[in-house]
C-alpha positions in Angstrom: -7.6 -15.0 -9.6 -4.2 -15.3 -11.2 -1.6 -13.7 -9.0 1.6 -14.4 -10.9 3.4 -11.4 -12.5 1.8 -10.5 -15.8 4.1 -10.3 -18.8 3.6 -9.9 -22.5 3.6 -13.7 -22.8 0.7 -13.8 -20.4 -1.4 -11.8 -22.8 -1.1 -14.4 -25.6 -1.7 -17.2 -23.1 -4.9 -15.5 -21.8 -6.2 -15.1 -25.3 -5.5 -18.8 -26.0 -7.4 -19.8 -22.9 -10.3 -17.4 -23.6 -9.6 -15.3 -20.5 -10.6 -11.6 -20.6 -7.7 -9.2 -20.1 -8.3 -6.2 -17.8 -6.4 -2.9 -18.3 -6.7 0.6 -16.8 -4.7 3.8 -16.9 -2.8 5.2 -13.9 -0.5 8.2 -13.6 0.9 8.1 -10.1 2.2 5.7 -7.4 -0.7 5.5 -4.9 -3.3 5.1 -7.6 -1.2 2.5 -9.4 -0.9 0.6 -6.2 -4.7 0.5 -5.8 -5.2 -0.6 -9.4 -2.6 -3.3 -9.0 -4.1 -4.6 -5.7 -7.5 -4.8 -7.4 -6.1 -7.5 -9.7 -5.8 -5.5 -13.0 -3.7 -7.3 -15.5 -2.1 -4.3 -17.2 -1.6 -0.6 -16.4 -1.3 1.9 -19.2 0.5 5.1 -18.3 -1.5 6.8 -21.0 -0.6 10.0 -22.8 -4.2 10.9 -21.6 -2.2 12.2 -18.6 -2.0 15.3 -20.7 -5.6 16.3 -20.3 -6.6 14.1 -17.3 -3.8 15.3 -15.0 -1.8 18.0 -16.5 -4.6 20.2 -17.9 -3.6 20.3 -21.6 -6.4 20.5 -24.1 -5.4 17.3 -25.8 -2.7 14.6 -25.8 -0.4 16.3 -28.3 1.3 18.6 -25.8 2.6 16.0 -23.3 6.4 15.5 -23.6 8.7 12.5 -23.3 10.1 13.8 -20.0 6.6 14.1 -18.5 5.6 10.6 -19.7 8.8 9.2 -18.2 8.1 11.0 -14.9 4.6 9.6 -14.6 5.7 6.1 -15.7 8.4 6.0 -13.1 5.8 6.9 -10.4 3.5 4.2 -11.6 6.2 1.5 -11.8 7.1 2.1 -8.1 3.6 1.2 -7.0 3.1 -2.0 -9.1 4.0 -5.6 -8.2 1.8 -7.8 -10.5 0.4 -5.8 -13.4 2.2 -5.3 -16.7 3.3 -1.6 -16.9 2.9 -0.1 -20.4 4.3 3.3 -21.2 2.4 5.3 -23.9 4.8 6.9 -26.4 3.8 10.6 -26.8 3.3 12.5 -30.0 6.5 13.0 -32.0 8.6 10.6 -29.8 8.6 7.9 -32.5 7.2 9.4 -35.8 10.3 11.2 -37.0 12.8 8.3 -37.5 13.4 4.7 -36.7 16.5 5.6 -34.6 14.6 8.2 -32.5 11.7 5.7 -32.0 13.9 3.0 -30.7 15.9 5.4 -28.5 12.8 6.8 -26.9 11.1 3.5 -26.5 14.2 2.2 -24.8 14.1 5.0 -22.3 10.6 3.8 -21.1 12.2 0.5 -20.1 15.6 1.6 -19.1 14.8 4.9 -17.2 11.1 4.6 -16.2 10.6 0.9 -15.3 8.0 0.2 -18.0 7.8 -3.3 -19.4 6.4 -2.4 -22.7 5.3 0.6 -24.8 2.2 1.5 -26.8 2.4 3.2 -30.2 -0.5 4.7 -32.2 -0.9 3.9 -35.9 -0.6 1.1 -38.4 1.3 1.0 -41.7 2.5 4.6 -41.1 4.7 3.5 -38.2 5.3 -0.1 -39.0 9.0 0.2 -39.6 9.4 1.9 -36.2 7.4 -0.7 -34.4 9.4 -3.5 -36.1 12.7 -1.9 -35.1 11.6 -1.5 -31.5 10.6 -5.1 -31.3 13.9 -6.2 -32.9 15.7 -4.2 -30.2 14.0 -6.2 -27.5 11.2 -3.7 -26.6 7.7 -5.2 -26.4 5.2 -3.0 -28.3 1.4 -2.7 -28.1 -0.3 -1.3 -31.2 -3.3 1.1 -31.2 -5.7 1.4 -34.1 -9.1 3.1 -34.8 -9.4 6.4 -33.1 -5.8 7.4 -32.5 -5.8 10.7 -30.6 -2.3 11.7 -31.7 -3.6 11.7 -35.3 -6.7 13.8 -34.4 -6.0 16.6 -36.9 -5.7 14.2 -39.8 -8.8 12.3 -38.7 -10.8 15.5 -38.5 -11.7 15.2 -34.9 -12.6 12.6 -32.3 -14.8 10.3 -34.4 -15.7 6.7 -34.6 -13.4 5.0 -37.2 -14.1 2.2 -39.6 -17.8 2.6 -40.2 -17.3 2.4 -44.0 -16.2 -0.7 -45.7 -12.9 0.7 -47.1 -11.9 2.3 -43.8 -12.8 -0.9 -41.9 -10.7 -3.0 -44.3 -7.7 -0.7 -43.8 -7.9 -1.1 -40.0 -8.1 -4.8 -40.3 -5.1 -4.9 -42.7 -3.2 -2.7 -40.2 -4.0 -5.1 -37.4 -2.6 -7.9 -39.4 0.5 -5.9 -40.3 1.1 -5.1 -36.6 0.7 -8.7 -35.7 3.1 -9.6 -38.5 6.0 -7.5 -37.0 5.4 -8.9 -33.5 3.2 -6.7 -31.4 1.9 -8.5 -28.3 -1.5 -6.8 -28.3 -3.6 -4.2 -30.1 -5.8 -1.5 -28.6 -8.9 -0.9 -30.7 -10.4 2.5 -29.9 -13.8 3.7 -31.0 -14.5 1.3 -33.8 -17.8 -0.5 -34.6 -18.2 -3.7 -32.6 -18.6 -5.8 -35.7 -15.2 -4.7 -36.9 -13.6 -5.2 -33.5 -15.0 -8.7 -33.4 -13.7 -9.5 -36.9 -10.2 -8.3 -36.0 -10.3 -10.3 -32.7 -11.1 -13.4 -34.7 -8.5 -12.8 -37.4 -5.4 -12.0 -35.4 -3.6 -14.3 -32.9 -2.6 -11.4 -30.5 -5.1 -10.1 -28.0 -7.2 -7.1 -28.8 -8.0 -4.6 -26.1 -11.2 -2.6 -26.6 -11.8 1.0 -25.8 -15.2 1.8 -27.1 -15.0 -1.2 -29.4 -17.8 -3.4 -28.0 -17.9 -6.6 -26.0 -16.1 -9.0 -28.3 -12.4 -7.9 -27.8 -10.1 -10.0 -25.7 -9.9 -7.4 -23.1 -10.9 -3.9 -22.1 -9.2 -0.6 -21.2 -10.6 2.6 -19.7 -9.2 5.8 -18.4 -9.4 5.4 -14.6 -10.7 8.8 -14.0 -13.7 8.2 -16.3 -14.5 4.9 -14.5 -14.4 6.6 -11.1 -16.5 9.6 -12.1 -13.6 12.1 -11.7 -13.6 13.4 -15.2 -15.9 16.0 -16.8 -16.3 14.1 -20.0 -18.3 10.9 -20.2 -18.0 9.2 -23.6 -20.7 6.7 -24.6 -18.5 3.7 -24.1 -17.6 4.6 -20.5 -19.4 2.9 -17.6 -19.0 4.8 -14.4 -18.5 2.5 -11.4 -18.3 5.3 -8.9 -19.1 9.0 -8.5 -16.0 10.1 -6.6 -16.2 13.7 -7.8 -19.4 14.2 -5.7 -17.8 12.5 -2.7 -14.7 14.6 -3.0 -16.6 17.9 -3.4 -18.7 17.0 -0.3 -15.7 16.2 1.8 -13.9 19.4 0.8 -16.9 21.5 1.6 -17.3 19.9 5.0 -13.6 20.6 5.7 -14.0 24.3 4.7 -17.0 24.7 6.8 -15.5 23.1 9.9 -12.3 25.1 9.7 -14.2 28.3 9.4 -16.5 27.4 12.2 -13.7 26.4 14.5 -14.8 22.8 14.6 -11.6 21.4 13.2 -9.0 20.8 14.5 -10.1 19.8 18.0 -7.8 18.5 20.8 -8.5 15.0 19.5 -6.5 15.9 16.4 -3.7 17.5 18.4 -0.4 16.4 20.0 0.1 16.9 23.7 3.0 18.1 25.8 3.8 16.7 29.2 2.2 19.0 31.7 5.4 19.3 33.9 7.4 20.2 30.8 4.9 22.8 29.8 5.1 24.4 33.3 8.8 24.6 32.9 8.4 26.2 29.5 6.1 28.8 30.9 8.4 29.5 33.8 11.4 29.8 31.4 9.7 32.3 29.1 8.0 34.3 31.8 5.5 37.1 31.5 2.7 37.2 29.0 -0.9 36.2 29.6 -1.6 32.9 31.3 -2.5 30.1 29.0 -6.0 28.7 29.3 -4.8 25.2 28.6 
């Protein structure tokens, strides 16, 4: 397993060698440390933190400050993986200047090494300006949750020829301005395969079939900690059941007086305890 620090250059080199790229989300330091130790190539501090961690109904509500907060936490726990900060809704759409400024904050203030931006031709001028400013950018096409109201819901994108062609063209445009990779979310596998063959930068699939250069999942989906289970998610564990069981045992033992025991307690020197009792005087004798 490759153990050198992963950079944006590593992504292109891995595609050229035909090596699959692994990517997962993380939102805090201890989880990021575990993900990094597992050998994951890149960690996305996704705006999915909005509904996965913060309890919002969708990703639109999460703010720049919240994203920077979670990105800082993740960056503290990572040694090898590439840390990618997800730019939240309306942090880059309004103007080129605002897009560059906010993208720069991810690197300067939060310790990210790249940012991810949703959209194609609509945000091309912003993406190009970020890259020219020295900020590595990952694109994101197909189902773009920040555009959910325009898309009419969370639906597979690119099933019709015209829509598929537009996504392919956007991928080429993003490649042309210098993105180092492109997430393809919820598109037919045939389209994802075609895009992967037609662009030189790596494609990272999320519900896009087996022919992308890499894959990304929301960590909580993979571990069975989320309530939703999209078709494209494979659950590698059922931690929710384990956690519920552990919590119920804790509740039961505390209520039954089985926890804590003296095995879970600190002890005072007996001579010091006698001095304490003598100094305070009175009261009932301790049964200790």
